[in-house]
N, C-alpha and C positions, 0 to 999 in steps of 0.2 A: 103800165102796158097790160092789155087785157088778153086773156087766153082766148083762142078760138072755141066755139063750142063744138063738141064732139057729136056726131049724130048718134041718135039712140041705136043701140045694137038690136039686132033681131032676137026675138026670145029663142031660147034653145029647146028643141024637142024634147018631150019628156022621156020617151023610151026609145032610144036608137036601138039598143040590144034588148032584145027580150028576155024575159026571166028563164025560159027554156033553154036558151043558148048559154046563159051563165051557169045554170044548173048542170048542163052537159059538159062544160069546161071544168066546173069543179070536181065532176066525178072522173074525168080523164086525168087530172092532176092527181087525185087522191089514189087512183089505181097505179099510177107511175111511182108514188111514194111506198105503196104497200108491197109491190113486186120487188124481190131481191134480186140484185144484179148478179149476173153470171159470174163464175170464177175463172180466172186466167188458166189456160191450159198448162203453162210452163211453171208458174210460181204459186198459183192458187189465190193470188190477190183478186180484188174487184176488177172485173173486166171493163175495158173502156166502151162507152155507149155505141161508138160508131165502128168498133172494131169487128170485122167480117170473120176474121180467123180466131177470134176468142182469146185475144191477148189483152193484158193490162197496159196502161200507158208506158211503163217502163220497159217491158218486154218488147212491146211494139217499137219503140225508140231504138232499143237494141238491135233488134232485126233490121231496121233501116239502115242503122249505121254499119252493121256487118256487111249489107248488100253493098254500100257504097265503098267500103274498104276493099272488098272483093273485086269490084269493078275497076277500082284505081289499080290494084295489083296486076290484073288480067292485061290492062293496057300497058303498064311498065314492062311486062314480060314480052310483048310483041315487039 
């Protein structure tokens, strides 16, 4: 049994991304590595990157759990 011939693929363009864009991306990554993360306002640990209130992952999770518990207690009292 013979295999079908595969059509020749088109040549890949040499430079899709320019060197200037690559260098800019390298600088942005390097700046993020150098910058020290903020500290948590409660425990002093490393602050979560997406935290607007300045909390670490643990303190943020505890805060959300406390809110949920308080909401369930309020509905039980009514």
